[in-house]
N, C-alpha and C positions, 0 to 999 in steps of 0.2 A: 632400501627405496631407492629410485633411480630416475631419473627424468623422461618424460614420455615427449614424443617427438607429436607434431601437432595431429597425426594421420594417426588413429586407434590402433596400436597393436593389438588384436584380440588373442592371440594365443599368449601372449605374457600378462596382460590384464586379467586373461579368466583362471590364470595358474594359480589354486592353491598356496602352491609354496612361496609366490611373493604377495608383498604389501604394497597397492598400489594408493594412488591416490589421483580420480578422474575428475576433472574440472568441467560442466560443460553446460551449457546455457538449456532452460526448460524445452523439453519436447524432445533433447538431442539422443534420448536412448539410456539413459541411467537408469532407469528401470529396470528395461532389458540386460543391461550387462549385471547388477547387482542379483539380479535372478538367475543370472547363468554362474554368477560366481557360488554363489549357495548349491546348483546342481552339481559344478565342478567340486566344493568342498567333499556334498555328500559322496559322491562318485569316487572321491579319495580315501572314503572308508571313514568318515569323523561322524561321531555320532548325533543326530540331531538336536540331541537336548546341549549341547556345546557350542549352538551355534545361538549369536545372538545378533540379529537385523534390526537396526532403529533408526527411525525415521523422524519428520517434525512433525506431520499430520496424522489424524486417524484414518483420514481418506488416502491418504499414499501408503499406510502401511497396510490396509487392507486389499490397496491395488496390489502391492507385493506379493501378498499372500495368496492371493485370487489368481496372478500368474504364475505362481511356482507349481500350486495345484492344477491349476488347469493344464499344463503344459505337461507335468510328470503323468496327468488320465491319458492326453492326448498320445503321449511314447508309447502308452502300453498296447495301443492299437493301429500304431505305426508297421508299416514292414520293414525289412531290414534294411535295406537300401537308404530308406528313407528316414529312419533312425540314425542311423551312420551319417548321413549330411546334416541334418540338426547337430550332432556330436561336434563336427567338423567346425560346422559354425560358432562352436563354441570353446573353439581353441583346441579342440585335440588333434592329432596326428589320426589318418586313412587307419594307421594300424592299430593306435589306441583307441580309438573307435568301434573297432570292428571288435577288440576284445572287452569293448563296454556295453555290449549291445544287451546282454541278459542282466547286469546289474543297472543301465539306466529303465529296461521296462520293468524291475522289481520296486525301483524307488516308490512309486507311489504307494503301493501295498504297505511297504516300508513304514513309510511315513503314519499312515492311517493307523496303523497296528502298533507302534512308537507312542505307550502314555507318555513322554517326554518327547513334543515333538519342537520343529524348530520356531524360538522366539521369535517374532516379528512384531515391534512394537513400535511407540513413540518415545522421546527420550522421558517427557515428564512419567508417561505411565509406566515404565520400567524402573525410575526413581523411586515412584510411589510403592512397588512393589519389592522395592529395597528398604525403605524405610517400614514397609509392614511388618516385616521379615525379624527387624531389630528396633524398635519403636523408642524403648526405653535409652537405649544405648548409643541413640542417635537423637536424643533429646527431643522427639518427638511424642504427642500424648497418643494413647491407644484410642483406636476410632475416628482418627483422623480423616479427613478427604481432601483431596488435593482439588485446587479452583484452578477449573479452565477458563474461564470468563475474564480473560487479563484485563480487556478493556474496561471494565465494570469496576475492578480490580484497582486499578489504575483510577478511572475517575474518584473512588472514595479513599485513595490515599493520598491524593492531589488535593482534595476537599479539606481533608485532615491539614494537609500542610498549608493549605491558602489562610486554612483559620487561627493557625500560630505561628505567621508569618513574623521573623523579628522586626522590629520597628524599624532599624537600619535599611534591611533589606523591603521593606513596606514601601519606604519611601523613595527608590526606586522602580516598584512596582507602579505607583502612583504616575510615575515622569512618563514609563510607555505608555499607559494609559491616556496620558494626556496627550501624546503626540501621536499614536498609532489607533487608539481604539480598541476594543476589548477584543472584538474577535483577532486583530491585524498582532495583538499584546501575545494572543493564546499561540496563534501559529511562529511569532517569534521565540517562544519559550519553549513548544513542547509539540510544533509540528514535525514531518519526519526531518526536515531541514536542523530544526533547533537547535539552540545552544545546550539543552538538557541531554539531547540525542549526542550531540558532537562533544563530550567531555574529554574525549583524549585528544581530539585534534587541537582543543583548548588550551589542554597543559602544554603540549609541543609548542604552540604560538607561543606562549605566557613565555617559556623557556628563552627561544628565540628572541623572542624582545628583551628577554633580560641580560641576555647576550650581547647585545647590541647597547646596553644602556638608557632604553627605551622602556615605556611603558606600554601594555597593549592598546590604550588609549590613543597615546601620541602616534603609535604604528596606523591604528584605524583612520583617525583623523588625518594622515598622509593621502591613505588612499580614497578617503570618501570625500574629496575637496567640496563637493557641493552640499555637505552636510548641514553648512548655515545657510545655503541658499532659500529663500522664500517656498514654501510649498504649492505650486501653480494649482493645485485642484483646491486647497484652502481658498487661495486670491480668488478662482472662480466661483465657488461657492459663498465666497464674502461678496459678492458682486450682487447690487441692490436690485438686481431684476433677476439674477439665480431660482429665486423663489417659484418667481411668477412662471419664467420659462418652465421650470419642472413640472410645475402643474401643467402647463400643457402639452408637456409631453406624457406625463400622465395622464391626461384625458385620451390623446390619440393610443398610448397604450390599453386601453381599457376598452375600447373601440376598434381593436384589431385581432390579427388571429390566435390560437394558441398561446403560442412560443411567445408573441408579444404581451400575452395575457400573466404569463409564467415572472414575467420582469418586475409587474404589479406591485406584489408584498414588499420587495427592495426599495422600489421607489416612491413608495407611500411611506414606511420607515423614512428614509432618508428626508423626505419633505417635513414631515413630522419634527427630527433632528433639528432641520434647519430652523423651522418655524418658531424652534427654541433656544436659537443661537446657539445651538451644541456643531459648531462646524466638524470639531475630529470625529464624532461618531457619524455625522451624515459623508465627509468623507472615507470611510469605512465602508457604511452601508449600501455608497454610491457604486461601489468598483464593481459587484457582481452585475449591476443592472448594464454597465456598457464595456466589459472588460471579462475574460477568461476569469475563473475561481483558482487558479493554477497559484504556488509560491511564490512566483515572477507573473503578474496579471498581465496578458496580453490584449489588443483590440480584439473583440468579439468578433467572428465573423458576421452572425445576424445584426448586427449594427447597420447594414447599409440598407436591408430590406424592412427592418423595423424603420428607419428613417424614411423611409417610401411609405410605409402604413403610415405612421403619422402625416407626412406632408400632404397625402393623398386625403386621408380624415378633414386635415382643416381645410384645404382646398374645397372640398366639399361645401363644411361648416360655412366658409365665405360665400361658397353659391347661393346656399342655402339662404343666407343673409339678404343677401344681393337680390334674391328671388321674391323673400317676403318685402324687402323695402321698395322693390318693382310694384307690386300686386297692391301694395297699400298706398301707393301714388295715384294709379290707376282709378282704384276705388273713390278716393278724395274727388279727381277730376270729373267719374260718372256722378259723383254725388252734388 
């Protein structure tokens, strides 16, 4: 295997005699390249049953399969000139392409007539096929089925794990709940950048700390100098006027537009937590009201328009109140 330049060398990467690794972003043409290599392998005389192409999703596997067969069907109807161009685009020289015209046209019929076609499958589908071929020797029960609902399976496993949490770990979990609330705790433990998903990085970090004669906690404390500082959000929520101010904001949002009203459920929950003196939970549920719901929340762009809505609503309320007061005064004078 040889390193590739930044510009793709099509004759090299499509050459079936070469083993290559191509790393590229989504939409860059990797599926086109895989199909091109499949065709070059078939043109080289390889039996379809000896070719295995694996991808991660059924959708991607079906797309690759569709592209292969539709392209070969298209080639049966191309002129010699156009077919030579298509073959050259897939790395053949002009002389090689001219010699491959008839084999290329025959590939579609060859694949359809072969009882063992090219295997284009997902990783889990292929390994399921292997297991079903020899389940006993591989320690699997006969008649097994592969579960593909990964998120649901993960949830079930985690439920069992939480239920049997060791006491010493449960104590640490309770600390996280107290400081972060349930939502942020789950994100901290199970989110896309969570500790459980970064086990490998943590192992290396722990070894580096040990090499310096330090514990991970000591190193983290040095980097997180503000960890002892009071949480300004908790301070704000602990203010004696916070509950009344949030109720006024809620009143304005309930009478605002659709986007404003989407924030009402979280704000109602925050007010409920605050009324019960549960500042930690209130600090968690108030974040999506005023900030983005990314892993690192930031200022929500719609805050300015929501503020104008709330301000306009309360100003209208004040004008109405003043109008009622003036009307009452006039009525009292006339009486």
